[in-house]
C-alpha positions as MATLAB code, in Angstrom:
seq = 'MTVFVNDTFTEAANTTLASHTPETGGAWALQTGFTQVGEVIAAEDRFHGQDIGAVAVYNNDAVPGTAEYDIQATLRLVNESTLQRAAVMGRASASENTNYYAQLIDTATGWSLDKVVAGTTTNLGTWVTTPVSNTDYTAKLEIRDATKKLFVDGTQRISSTDNAITAAGRAGLRSK';
ca = [
     -19.634    8.956  -19.378;
     -20.661    5.906  -21.197;
     -20.075    2.306  -19.423;
     -18.179    0.633  -22.718;
     -17.229   -2.344  -20.115;
     -18.646   -4.045  -17.237;
     -17.985   -7.188  -15.725;
     -18.789   -8.797  -12.318;
     -16.587  -11.403  -12.691;
     -19.608  -14.143  -12.387;
     -18.227  -17.323  -13.519;
     -17.370  -20.645  -12.895;
     -14.493  -21.528  -10.432;
     -11.015  -21.231  -11.974;
     -12.071  -20.250  -15.335;
      -9.401  -17.902  -16.919;
     -10.278  -14.089  -17.950;
      -9.475  -14.988  -21.411;
     -12.292  -17.359  -21.726;
     -14.545  -15.397  -19.502;
     -17.496  -12.994  -20.906;
     -18.353   -9.449  -18.910;
     -21.802   -8.156  -19.324;
     -20.870   -5.869  -21.443;
     -17.629   -4.548  -23.666;
     -15.144   -6.930  -25.576;
     -13.134  -10.008  -24.199;
     -10.399   -9.823  -21.942;
      -7.118  -10.206  -23.680;
      -3.669  -10.945  -21.780;
      -1.497   -8.156  -22.589;
       1.520   -8.577  -24.867;
       4.576   -9.774  -23.319;
       3.047  -11.027  -20.101;
       2.160  -14.943  -19.803;
       1.096  -14.972  -15.944;
      -2.784  -16.220  -16.619;
      -5.595  -14.531  -14.338;
      -8.717  -16.345  -13.589;
     -11.955  -15.630  -11.939;
     -12.730  -17.167   -8.368;
     -17.064  -17.956   -8.795;
     -17.576  -18.177   -4.966;
     -16.346  -14.235   -4.545;
     -16.836  -13.107   -7.871;
     -13.301  -11.399   -8.282;
     -10.437  -11.507  -10.708;
      -7.065  -12.674   -9.312;
      -3.362  -13.964  -10.664;
      -2.588  -17.419   -9.949;
       1.222  -17.354   -8.675;
       2.021  -15.189   -5.753;
       4.801  -12.884   -7.424;
       3.832  -13.177  -11.130;
       1.791  -10.030  -12.797;
      -0.971  -10.487  -14.355;
      -2.247   -7.994  -16.968;
      -5.327   -7.908  -19.016;
      -7.067   -5.118  -21.348;
     -10.344   -5.440  -22.456;
     -10.671   -5.235  -26.140;
     -13.606   -2.624  -26.088;
     -12.141    0.744  -27.554;
     -13.679    3.698  -25.689;
     -15.178    6.311  -27.541;
     -12.674    8.871  -26.195;
      -9.300    9.153  -24.451;
     -11.062   10.877  -21.507;
     -12.781    7.975  -19.326;
     -12.902    6.619  -15.503;
     -11.946    3.166  -14.836;
     -13.414    1.914  -11.607;
     -13.374   -1.433   -9.613;
     -14.121   -2.964   -6.072;
     -10.546   -3.755   -4.792;
      -9.717   -6.083   -1.555;
      -6.309   -6.753    0.017;
      -6.837  -10.551    0.708;
      -3.520  -11.249    2.741;
      -1.774   -7.886    4.297;
       1.463  -10.329    4.470;
       1.789  -10.286    0.789;
       2.621   -7.775   -1.598;
      -0.427   -8.031   -3.842;
      -0.774   -4.623   -6.011;
      -4.032   -5.355   -7.089;
      -4.926   -2.703  -10.257;
      -7.012   -0.691  -12.664;
      -5.657    0.691  -15.763;
      -6.393    3.152  -18.435;
      -5.085    4.104  -21.918;
      -3.314    0.563  -21.983;
      -1.934   -0.088  -25.587;
      -3.012   -3.452  -26.865;
       0.406   -4.448  -28.586;
       3.014   -3.098  -26.015;
       3.465   -2.847  -22.045;
       2.325    1.052  -21.994;
      -0.325    2.706  -20.088;
      -1.402    4.586  -16.735;
      -2.649    2.346  -13.562;
      -3.911    3.187  -10.336;
      -3.158    0.044   -7.620;
      -3.583   -0.849   -3.775;
      -0.287   -2.375   -3.052;
      -0.226   -3.412    0.646;
      -0.760   -2.514    3.896;
       2.762   -0.831    4.567;
       2.593    1.181    1.692;
      -1.141    1.990    0.433;
      -1.753    3.176   -2.880;
       0.085    4.429   -5.876;
      -0.608    5.894   -9.392;
       1.967    4.780  -12.049;
       2.493    5.079  -15.657;
       4.291    2.180  -17.748;
       5.690    3.623  -21.139;
       7.116    0.501  -23.157;
       8.101   -1.471  -20.205;
       9.356    1.235  -18.020;
       7.221    2.165  -15.017;
       7.068    5.574  -13.056;
       5.643    6.407  -10.131;
       3.167    9.424  -10.700;
       2.362    9.623   -7.024;
       1.507    7.738   -3.497;
      -0.945    7.727   -1.062;
       0.488    5.852    2.222;
      -2.374    4.715    4.481;
      -3.182    1.148    5.879;
      -5.480   -0.421    4.071;
      -7.309   -3.267    6.422;
      -7.170   -6.863    4.773;
     -10.495   -8.476    3.717;
     -11.911   -4.733    3.004;
     -13.191   -3.342   -0.142;
     -12.262   -0.389   -1.237;
     -13.732    0.943   -4.336;
     -11.069    2.736   -6.742;
     -11.570    4.936   -9.656;
      -9.046    5.911  -11.936;
     -10.514    8.991  -13.718;
      -8.413    9.982  -16.997;
      -8.783   13.686  -18.347;
      -6.890   14.991  -21.025;
      -3.537   15.570  -19.004;
      -5.137   15.010  -15.687;
      -5.097   11.499  -13.967;
      -6.755   11.506  -10.530;
      -7.240    8.227   -7.994;
     -10.217    7.997   -6.096;
     -10.939    5.757   -3.277;
     -13.977    5.401   -1.877;
     -15.123    8.350   -3.476;
     -12.466   10.821   -2.015;
      -9.464   12.327   -4.509;
      -6.110   10.535   -3.154;
      -3.470   11.344   -5.978;
      -3.455   13.700   -9.095;
      -0.805   14.011  -12.072;
      -0.622   15.947  -14.856;
       1.611   13.387  -16.680;
       0.579   13.269  -20.234;
       3.041   10.799  -21.790;
       0.186    8.366  -23.098;
      -2.549   10.357  -25.450;
      -3.920    7.458  -27.203;
      -7.523    6.289  -25.911;
      -6.088    2.652  -25.349;
      -8.160    0.338  -23.226;
      -9.267   -0.361  -19.939;
      -7.704   -3.194  -17.812;
      -6.751   -4.590  -14.822;
      -3.499   -5.773  -12.865;
      -2.630   -8.523  -10.214;
      -0.014   -9.520   -8.440;
];
């Protein structure tokens, strides 16, 4: 697969994601309908939302060459006592709240694969496990026509044949 976005989030502290430039790919844009600002933390080269409880949702402006692609990121649960929901998104609409996303929720729930169509979220599967705080996990959302799969550290954990969203859309990130 061709890499159309690559971002290590190396930036000055407290830089908003919309003001940050990735190594490759387009600019990051706050998804329509969301007001929560995300920022880059320089000391740890990571992205996160600013307020507990609010959701920051960003799409990258780079358009993939096909509707079949992978989105991969290192996700970390920083504080196990809060519901964090770090996620990678695919087939994300630039103009409405529509996408597939795979998320690390918390130490009680584990992981989920979800879709959002015009703002309505549907869970497509979960992997109940106990993630460890301050541990990095490599999450990959693989999108192949009607098959969506979540891999965690190289092992497939969730699969769905939902195909409600067929446009290529954008890759993106969510943080709560």
